[in-house]
C-alpha positions as CSV (number, residue, x, y, z in Angstrom):
1,M,0.0,0.0,0.0
2,R,1.3,3.3,-0.8
3,G,1.8,5.7,2.1
4,R,0.3,9.2,2.2
5,W,2.5,12.1,2.7
6,T,1.2,15.1,4.7
7,A,3.0,18.5,4.6
8,E,3.7,20.2,7.9
9,R,3.3,24.0,7.8
10,G,6.1,26.2,9.3
11,A,6.0,29.7,11.0
12,T,5.5,32.5,8.7
13,L,7.2,36.0,8.9
14,L,3.9,37.5,10.2
15,D,3.9,35.0,13.1
16,L,7.5,35.9,14.0
17,T,6.7,39.6,14.0
18,I,3.7,39.2,16.3
19,A,5.7,37.0,18.7
20,I,8.6,39.5,18.9
21,A,6.1,42.4,19.5
22,V,4.4,40.6,22.4
23,T,7.7,39.7,23.9
24,G,8.9,43.3,23.7
25,I,5.8,44.6,25.5
26,L,6.3,42.0,28.3
27,L,9.9,42.9,28.7
28,V,9.2,46.6,28.9
29,S,6.6,46.0,31.6
30,L,8.9,43.8,33.5
31,A,11.7,46.3,33.2
32,S,9.4,49.1,34.5
33,I,8.4,47.0,37.5
34,A,12.0,46.1,38.2
35,A,13.1,49.7,38.0
36,G,10.4,50.7,40.5
37,I,11.6,48.0,42.9
38,I,15.1,49.2,42.6
39,R,14.2,52.9,43.0
40,I,12.0,52.5,46.1
41,P,15.0,51.6,48.3
42,V,16.6,54.9,47.1
43,K,13.7,56.8,48.6
44,T,13.8,54.7,51.7
45,Q,17.5,55.3,52.0
46,S,17.0,59.1,51.7
47,E,14.3,59.0,54.5
48,L,16.6,56.9,56.7
49,S,19.5,59.2,56.1
50,A,17.5,62.3,56.9
51,S,16.0,60.7,60.1
52,Q,19.5,59.6,61.2
53,G,20.9,63.0,60.5
54,I,18.4,64.7,62.7
55,Q,18.9,62.2,65.5
56,N,22.6,62.8,65.5
57,A,22.1,66.5,65.5
58,V,19.7,66.3,68.4
59,L,22.1,64.2,70.4
60,T,24.9,66.6,69.8
61,I,22.8,69.7,70.8
62,T,21.4,67.9,73.8
63,E,24.9,66.9,75.0
64,D,26.0,70.6,74.8
65,A,22.8,71.9,76.4
66,N,23.1,69.5,79.4
67,M,26.7,70.5,79.9
68,A,26.1,74.2,79.5
69,Q,25.7,76.6,82.4
70,S,24.5,79.4,80.2
71,F,23.3,80.1,76.6
72,T,23.8,83.4,74.8
73,P,21.3,83.9,71.9
74,G,22.9,84.9,68.6
75,V,22.0,87.0,65.6
76,E,21.7,85.6,62.1
77,P,23.6,83.5,60.9
78,D,24.5,82.6,64.6
79,Y,21.9,80.6,66.6
80,G,23.7,81.0,69.9
81,T,26.6,79.8,72.1
82,F,26.5,77.3,75.0
83,T,29.1,78.0,77.7
84,W,30.3,75.7,80.5
85,H,33.4,74.8,82.6
86,E,35.4,71.6,82.6
87,F,37.1,70.5,85.8
88,S,39.5,67.8,84.6
89,G,42.6,69.9,85.2
90,A,44.0,72.0,88.1
91,S,41.6,74.8,87.4
92,P,38.3,75.2,85.6
93,V,38.5,75.6,81.8
94,Q,35.8,77.5,80.0
95,V,34.3,75.8,77.0
96,T,32.0,77.3,74.3
97,A,30.0,75.6,71.6
98,R,28.7,78.0,69.0
99,Y,26.0,77.0,66.5
100,Y,25.5,78.8,63.2
101,W,24.0,78.4,59.7
102,D,26.1,78.3,56.6
103,G,24.2,78.9,53.3
104,G,27.0,77.5,51.1
105,D,26.5,74.4,48.8
106,V,26.7,71.1,50.7
107,S,26.9,67.7,49.1
108,W,26.4,64.2,50.5
109,Q,26.4,60.6,49.2
110,N,23.9,57.9,50.0
111,A,24.7,54.1,50.4
112,S,24.1,53.6,46.7
113,G,26.8,56.1,45.8
114,E,24.3,58.7,44.5
115,V,25.5,62.3,45.2
116,F,22.9,64.9,46.3
117,W,23.4,68.7,46.7
118,R,21.5,71.0,49.0
119,T,22.2,74.6,50.0
120,G,22.5,75.2,53.8
121,A,23.8,73.4,56.9
122,V,24.2,73.9,60.6
123,Y,27.7,73.9,62.0
124,R,29.1,73.7,65.6
125,V,32.4,75.3,66.6
126,L,33.9,74.1,69.9
127,D,36.4,76.3,71.7
128,R,38.3,75.6,74.9
129,R,39.5,78.9,76.3
130,E,42.9,77.6,77.6
131,N,43.4,75.1,74.7
132,P,42.1,76.8,71.6
133,L,41.6,74.6,68.5
134,I,42.2,75.7,65.0
135,P,39.0,76.3,63.0
136,E,39.5,73.2,60.8
137,E,39.6,71.0,63.9
138,S,36.8,72.7,65.9
139,R,34.3,73.2,63.0
140,R,31.9,70.3,62.5
141,Q,28.8,69.9,60.4
142,V,26.0,68.7,62.7
143,M,23.0,69.0,60.4
144,D,22.5,69.3,56.6
145,G,19.5,69.9,54.5
146,V,18.7,73.2,56.2
147,L,17.3,75.4,53.4
148,Q,17.2,78.6,55.4
149,Y,18.3,80.1,58.7
150,A,14.7,80.1,60.1
151,D,14.4,76.3,59.7
152,V,16.3,75.9,63.0
153,V,15.2,77.9,66.0
154,F,17.0,78.1,69.4
155,Q,14.8,79.5,72.1
156,H,16.4,80.3,75.5
157,T,14.6,80.6,78.9
158,P,17.0,81.6,81.7
159,S,16.8,80.3,85.2
160,S,14.9,82.6,87.6
161,W,13.5,83.0,91.0
162,T,9.9,84.3,91.4
163,Y,8.7,85.6,94.7
164,D,5.0,85.5,95.7
165,P,4.4,88.3,98.3
166,A,1.1,86.7,99.3
167,T,2.7,83.5,100.5
168,R,6.3,84.7,101.0
169,K,7.5,81.8,98.9
170,W,10.1,81.7,96.1
171,T,9.7,79.5,93.0
172,Y,12.7,78.4,91.1
173,A,12.5,77.8,87.3
174,E,15.5,76.0,85.7
175,G,17.1,77.5,82.6
176,K,16.4,75.6,79.4
177,V,16.9,75.7,75.7
178,T,14.3,74.6,73.2
179,V,15.5,73.8,69.7
180,S,13.1,73.3,66.7
181,V,14.6,71.6,63.6
182,K,13.4,71.2,60.0
183,T,15.5,69.5,57.4
184,T,14.9,68.8,53.7
185,Q,16.6,66.0,51.7
186,E,16.4,65.1,48.0
187,A,15.0,61.6,47.3
188,G,15.8,61.3,43.6
189,A,14.0,62.6,40.5
190,E,11.0,60.2,40.9
191,F,10.1,61.3,44.5
192,P,9.4,64.5,46.3
193,D,11.9,65.9,48.8
194,T,11.8,64.3,52.3
195,V,11.1,66.8,55.1
196,F,11.7,65.9,58.7
197,T,11.0,68.0,61.9
198,A,12.0,67.6,65.5
199,Q,12.0,69.5,68.8
200,L,14.1,69.1,71.9
201,V,13.9,70.7,75.3
202,S,17.0,70.5,77.6
203,D,17.7,72.0,81.0
204,L,20.9,74.0,81.7
205,R,23.2,73.5,84.7
206,P,23.3,76.3,87.3
207,Q,26.2,78.8,86.8
208,I,29.2,78.0,89.0
209,D,30.0,81.7,89.7
210,R,26.4,82.4,90.9
211,P,24.9,79.1,92.0
212,V,21.1,79.1,92.3
213,P,19.8,77.0,95.1
214,L,17.3,74.4,93.9
215,P,14.2,74.0,96.1
216,G,14.5,71.0,98.3
217,R,18.3,71.0,98.2
218,L,19.2,74.4,99.7
219,A,16.9,76.8,101.5
220,P,15.5,79.3,99.0
221,P,15.9,83.0,99.8
222,V,13.4,84.6,102.1
223,P,12.2,88.2,101.9
224,P,14.0,90.5,104.4
225,P,12.0,91.8,107.4
226,N,10.4,95.3,107.2
227,Q,10.7,95.5,103.5
228,V,9.1,98.6,102.1
229,G,8.3,99.3,98.4
230,F,9.6,102.5,96.8
231,R,8.5,103.7,93.4
232,I,10.2,105.3,90.4
233,A,11.1,109.0,90.6
234,G,9.9,110.8,87.5
235,N,10.0,109.0,84.1
236,P,12.4,106.3,82.7
237,N,15.4,107.7,80.9
238,L,15.0,106.2,77.4
239,I,18.5,105.6,75.9
240,T,17.8,103.3,73.0
241,G,14.4,102.8,71.3
242,T,11.4,104.9,70.4
243,Y,9.0,106.3,72.9
244,R,5.4,105.2,72.3
245,S,3.3,106.2,75.3
246,G,2.9,106.4,79.1
247,S,5.0,107.8,81.9
248,G,6.6,106.9,85.2
249,A,3.2,107.1,86.8
250,D,2.1,104.1,84.8
251,L,4.8,102.0,86.6
252,R,3.2,102.6,90.0
253,Y,0.5,99.9,89.8
254,D,0.1,96.4,88.4
255,D,-2.8,97.4,86.2
256,T,-3.7,98.1,82.5
257,S,-1.7,101.3,82.1
258,H,1.9,100.9,80.7
259,Y,5.0,102.8,79.8
260,V,5.6,101.7,76.2
261,A,8.8,101.8,74.1
262,R,9.6,100.2,70.7
263,G,12.8,98.5,69.8
264,A,15.2,100.2,67.4
265,G,18.4,99.2,65.5
266,T,19.7,95.8,64.6
267,P,19.0,93.7,66.5
268,R,16.0,95.6,67.7
269,T,16.8,97.0,71.1
270,I,15.3,99.0,74.0
271,V,17.4,100.5,76.8
272,W,16.1,102.7,79.6
273,E,17.2,103.6,83.1
274,A,15.1,104.1,86.2
275,T,15.8,105.7,89.5
276,S,13.8,105.2,92.7
277,E,12.4,108.0,94.8
278,A,14.5,109.0,97.8
279,I,14.8,106.2,100.5
280,D,14.5,107.8,103.9
281,Y,16.5,105.1,105.8
282,S,19.4,105.6,108.1
283,E,20.7,102.1,107.2
284,I,19.8,99.8,104.2
285,T,20.5,96.1,104.6
286,D,18.6,94.5,101.6
287,I,17.3,95.7,98.2
288,T,15.1,93.7,95.8
289,V,13.7,95.0,92.5
290,E,10.4,93.7,91.1
291,F,9.5,94.4,87.5
292,T,6.4,93.4,85.6
293,G,5.9,93.9,81.9
294,Q,4.9,92.3,78.6
295,T,5.8,92.4,74.9
296,D,3.7,92.2,71.8
297,K,6.1,89.5,70.3
298,S,7.3,86.2,71.8
299,G,11.0,85.4,72.4
300,V,12.1,88.9,73.6
301,S,15.1,88.8,75.9
302,L,15.4,91.1,78.9
303,E,18.5,92.0,80.9
304,F,18.8,94.0,84.1
305,F,21.9,95.9,85.2
306,I,22.5,97.4,88.7
307,Y,24.2,100.8,88.9
308,N,27.3,100.9,91.1
309,P,30.1,103.1,89.9
310,S,32.2,102.2,93.0
311,D,32.5,98.5,91.9
312,P,35.7,98.1,89.7
313,E,33.9,95.4,87.7
314,H,31.2,98.0,86.6
315,T,33.2,99.3,83.7
316,S,30.3,100.4,81.5
317,G,29.1,103.8,82.8
318,G,28.6,102.4,86.3
319,Y,27.1,99.1,85.1
320,A,28.7,95.7,84.7
321,P,29.3,94.3,81.2
322,S,27.1,91.2,82.0
323,P,23.6,91.5,83.4
324,D,22.7,91.0,87.1
325,A,19.5,89.3,86.0
326,A,18.0,88.1,82.7
327,T,14.8,86.5,81.4
328,T,13.0,85.8,78.1
329,Y,9.3,86.6,77.5
330,A,8.3,83.3,75.9
331,S,4.7,84.4,75.0
332,A,3.3,87.7,73.6
333,S,0.8,89.8,75.5
334,T,1.5,88.0,78.7
335,D,2.6,89.7,82.0
336,Y,5.9,88.4,83.3
337,T,7.4,89.4,86.7
338,T,11.1,89.4,87.3
339,V,12.6,89.7,90.8
340,F,16.3,90.2,91.5
341,T,18.2,91.0,94.6
342,F,21.2,93.3,95.1
343,D,24.4,91.7,96.5
344,A,26.2,93.1,99.5
345,T,28.5,95.3,97.4
346,D,25.6,97.0,95.6
347,V,23.6,97.5,98.8
348,A,26.6,99.1,100.5
349,Y,27.0,101.6,97.6
350,V,23.3,102.7,97.9
351,D,23.6,102.9,101.7
352,S,26.7,105.2,101.3
353,L,24.8,107.9,99.3
354,A,23.8,111.1,101.0
355,T,20.5,110.8,99.3
356,K,19.8,107.1,99.0
357,V,18.3,106.1,95.7
358,V,18.4,102.9,93.6
359,K,19.2,103.0,89.9
360,F,19.2,100.2,87.3
361,K,19.2,99.7,83.6
362,L,16.8,97.5,81.5
363,K,17.8,96.2,78.1
364,A,15.3,94.3,75.8
365,T,16.4,92.7,72.5
366,A,14.7,90.8,69.7
367,S,15.3,90.1,66.0
368,S,12.2,91.9,64.8
369,V,10.2,95.0,65.7
370,F,8.6,94.8,69.1
371,D,7.0,96.9,71.9
372,L,7.9,96.6,75.5
373,S,5.0,97.6,77.8
374,A,6.3,98.1,81.4
375,D,3.5,97.8,84.0
376,N,4.9,97.8,87.5
377,L,8.3,98.7,89.0
378,V,9.0,98.4,92.8
379,F,12.2,98.9,94.7
380,K,11.8,96.9,97.9
381,V,14.1,98.0,100.7
382,A,14.8,96.6,104.1
383,G,16.8,98.2,106.9
384,T,16.4,100.9,109.6
385,P,14.1,103.8,108.7
386,S,14.9,107.3,109.9
387,P,12.8,108.6,112.8
388,T,10.8,110.7,110.4
389,F,10.2,107.9,107.9
390,F,6.7,107.0,106.8
391,R,5.3,105.2,103.8
392,D,2.1,105.9,101.9
393,Y,0.2,102.8,100.7
394,V,-2.7,103.1,98.2
395,I,-5.4,100.9,97.0
396,E,-4.8,98.5,94.0
397,V,-8.4,97.4,93.4
398,T,-11.4,99.6,92.5
399,P,-13.6,100.2,95.5
400,T,-16.6,98.0,96.1
401,L,-19.8,100.0,95.5
402,E,-22.4,99.3,98.2
403,A,-24.9,102.1,97.7
404,G,-25.3,104.8,94.9
405,S,-24.8,105.0,91.2
406,F,-21.4,104.6,89.7
407,V,-20.4,107.6,87.5
408,G,-16.7,107.1,86.7
409,G,-13.1,106.5,87.7
410,D,-11.3,103.5,89.3
411,F,-8.7,102.8,91.9
412,T,-6.0,104.8,90.1
413,S,-8.2,107.9,90.4
414,L,-7.6,107.7,94.2
415,G,-3.8,107.2,93.9
416,T,-2.8,110.8,93.4
417,D,-4.0,114.3,94.4
418,D,-4.9,115.5,90.9
419,T,-8.0,116.2,88.7
420,S,-9.2,112.6,88.3
421,Y,-11.9,111.4,90.6
422,Y,-13.7,108.2,91.6
423,T,-17.3,109.5,91.4
424,V,-20.5,108.0,92.7
425,G,-24.0,109.6,92.5
426,E,-26.5,109.4,95.3
427,V,-29.4,107.0,95.3
428,G,-32.0,107.7,97.9
429,G,-29.7,110.4,99.4
430,V,-26.9,107.9,100.1
431,V,-23.5,107.0,98.7
432,R,-21.4,104.2,100.2
433,W,-18.4,102.2,99.1
434,S,-15.5,100.3,100.7
435,A,-11.9,99.9,99.8
436,V,-8.8,97.9,100.9
437,S,-5.2,99.0,100.9
438,E,-2.4,97.3,99.0
439,A,-0.3,94.8,101.1
440,I,1.7,96.5,103.7
441,T,5.2,94.9,103.7
442,L,6.2,95.7,107.3
443,D,6.6,93.2,110.1
444,T,5.5,95.6,112.8
445,I,3.5,98.8,112.4
446,S,3.6,101.6,115.0
447,S,0.9,103.9,113.5
448,I,-1.4,104.2,110.5
449,E,-2.9,107.5,109.3
450,V,-5.8,107.4,106.9
451,R,-5.8,110.4,104.5
452,F,-8.8,111.0,102.2
453,I,-9.4,113.9,99.9
454,G,-12.9,114.3,98.4
455,R,-15.5,116.8,97.4
456,A,-19.3,117.0,96.8
457,T,-20.9,118.4,93.7
458,K,-24.1,119.7,95.3
459,G,-25.7,120.3,98.7
460,A,-23.8,119.7,102.0
461,P,-23.4,116.0,102.4
462,V,-22.2,114.5,105.7
463,Q,-19.3,112.1,105.1
464,Q,-18.4,109.3,107.5
465,I,-15.4,106.9,107.4
466,F,-15.3,103.6,109.2
467,V,-12.4,101.2,109.8
468,F,-13.0,97.4,109.5
469,N,-12.2,95.2,112.5
470,P,-14.0,91.9,113.1
471,A,-14.1,92.7,116.8
472,N,-16.8,95.3,116.0
473,G,-19.2,92.5,115.3
474,G,-21.7,92.4,112.4
475,D,-20.1,93.2,109.1
476,G,-16.9,94.4,110.9
477,Y,-17.6,98.1,110.7
478,P,-18.3,100.1,113.9
479,A,-21.7,101.8,114.5
480,T,-19.8,105.1,115.3
481,P,-17.6,106.4,112.5
482,N,-13.9,106.8,113.0
483,A,-14.0,110.2,111.2
484,Q,-16.8,112.5,110.1
485,N,-17.0,115.8,108.2
486,T,-19.5,118.0,106.3
487,Y,-18.8,119.3,102.8
488,A,-19.9,122.9,103.4
489,S,-18.7,124.1,99.9
490,T,-19.4,122.4,96.6
491,N,-16.7,121.3,94.3
492,T,-14.0,122.1,96.8
493,D,-11.4,119.4,97.7
494,T,-11.3,118.7,101.4
495,L,-8.8,116.6,103.4
496,V,-9.9,114.3,106.1
497,S,-7.3,112.5,108.2
498,F,-7.3,110.3,111.3
499,F,-5.2,107.6,113.0
500,L,-6.2,104.1,113.6
501,S,-7.0,103.3,117.3
502,S,-4.8,100.9,119.2
503,A,-7.4,98.1,118.9
504,D,-7.6,98.5,115.1
505,L,-3.8,98.8,114.8
506,T,-3.4,95.5,116.8
507,Y,-5.8,93.8,114.4
508,V,-3.9,95.0,111.3
509,N,-0.6,93.9,112.9
510,S,-2.1,90.4,113.3
511,L,-2.8,90.0,109.6
512,F,-0.7,88.4,106.9
513,P,-0.5,90.1,104.6
514,K,-1.2,93.3,106.5
515,E,-3.9,95.6,105.0
516,V,-6.4,98.2,106.0
517,R,-10.1,98.1,105.0
518,I,-12.4,101.2,105.3
519,R,-15.9,102.2,104.3
520,V,-16.8,105.7,103.1
521,K,-20.4,106.9,103.4
522,G,-22.1,110.1,102.4
523,T,-25.7,111.2,103.1
524,D,-27.7,114.3,102.1
525,S,-31.4,114.9,101.3
526,T,-30.5,117.1,98.3
527,A,-31.2,115.3,95.0
528,N,-28.7,114.5,92.3
529,W,-25.5,115.1,94.2
530,Q,-22.2,113.2,93.7
531,L,-19.4,112.3,96.0
532,Q,-16.0,112.5,94.3
533,G,-12.9,110.8,95.8
534,D,-9.6,112.3,94.7
535,L,-7.0,110.6,97.0
536,L,-7.0,107.8,99.5
537,V,-3.7,106.8,101.2
538,F,-2.7,104.9,104.3
539,R,0.4,106.6,105.8
540,V,2.3,103.9,107.7
541,K,5.2,104.1,110.2
542,P,7.2,101.0,111.2
């Protein structure tokens, strides 16, 4: 039988072309996937590099901050300088670590060998005063990827003692430095830049030359006995800055009126001097200055300098080159109170003066325009008053209206003998209000004279003044007034004065803090009259 032959058909050119095209498409897709897999670690490597860079920088800054006894803020491009002492040798060695921003081009290489460029880095320069290093050895880059100076912020809060006169307790706040960091790293052409932020807060050590006792370790300072507050004489002497508003009278009370100045120059700076009123003491043993103020910008640094031209270290017009006290107003529009005490040398200088006065200088600085609003300034003095010494205490809270219709004025209207009045109109022929003195900072009081200047706008009202003492029973005010007068002439200022009785004086001496509370009452059958108070002071002798 004859076999049958069957032809087998081979691949045509068209088949080959289609196969090659499909294979090419598959290879391209696989290559794209593989490239993505390869590139992702590049981005991850960039993120890890940036994160590790910030961690290393934070560790370096933290180490310096923990060693430092002080921090001096800098001006762009400097962030500031940490200062401390090392005790490894025979004598202490001063060490400084300065941080600054350099805007020059910086390059770095990742693990894959890819080179990146970024403008800006933070450098640290270490200097040992007795073993100086050459710049190449002391200069070290601690952080890259800092695009601009403002991406790193050093904020300094100095250590401080704050005294609460109500409790006679001091509160210690440790000095600290807060550093906010932002870095930007390139992650390759396929990915956006990597941005990392971090913040650290580190406490500073106390300074060795002026150790500050920590509560619980050493007894905190206590206010001296018989400490009397003296006010500023006249107006501050503005040396640097622009006057905005207010006067020395606005520094007499912790209220809403301020002496305001604006910073000038670069960096923005305010400098003014203040001198106390004359201190009628035969001997001064302690002086404490208490200043309250606020700024309209955060981060403003304040320094206080004590005037003592007899001290050879006070080489700058009677002031020392370094401040006697310093603080930073961390928040805007917030009242801060700074308390600092004169040392024995400065007290001795004031005590040696024929007319004893206290003088100091305030300096405020910031990088941008700011206003300093000074609210209250008190020079608290302890010692032996002269035989003729007395102190006038005023009220610091608006009187409590008990009967009548309020017309105008507040407690400041009763602080000085002028043309401003605390005014109340009669209701039912009666005006009545009560007031309390500011805290009297004396351990023992020998006499208190109440002095009130007032007037009536109409009629001939009878005015009575009562002194509060719980021994009187009832609401504490006696049935019989401690003083009484009649306003025979309208719109004519009339002074009424009287001394507290021995029983009332004993009661005031038993208080802590010591204060005097009185009630003022006016009566008249005439309609539509007003009682106007011009001055209310409590004249106290120790």
